C-alpha positions, 0 to 999 in steps of 0.5 A: 909334614914329616914331623906330623907323620913321624913317630906319633903315627907309627905308634898308633899304626902298628897296634891296629895291624897286629891284633894279637899284640896290644903294644909293640913287641919291641917295647917288651924287650925294653920293659924286660931289661928295665925290670931286670935293672930294677931287680939288681941289688948291691951292684951285682951284674944284671945277668944274676937276675936274668941272662940275655938268653933268658930274656930272649926266651921270654921275648920269643915264647911270651909265657902267660902261665908259670908252667910256660915260664918254667919252660924258658931256658934260664928260668928255674923254680927259684927265678920263677918264684922270685920274679915270675908274677912280675914277668908274667904281668909284664908279658901280659901287656903284650899278649891278647886275652885270647892267647892267654885263655887259649894258651894251653892249646899251643903247648902240643904244637911246640 
């Protein structure tokens, strides 16, 4: 009984309890780290792509527009131009379409 109720039921259960997040948000952190690893060239350190603080900022704020991405500490115009579309695409998998459409309303509260 323990095997059947283990990891498989956990995946399905969490998604239905949190309507704003399509996938587990913890997976977003892993996806961002994986993306960062894929962007590293010539054995450069991963922080030359994004620092951990920048990844944490993306994870915390869930930017859905280029303007929101630029508000994340550690993301400047160059990083946004180089990686922005990919980062926003990754984040969009974890954010509901309602938040993406109404995201500008949240700008005033923060």
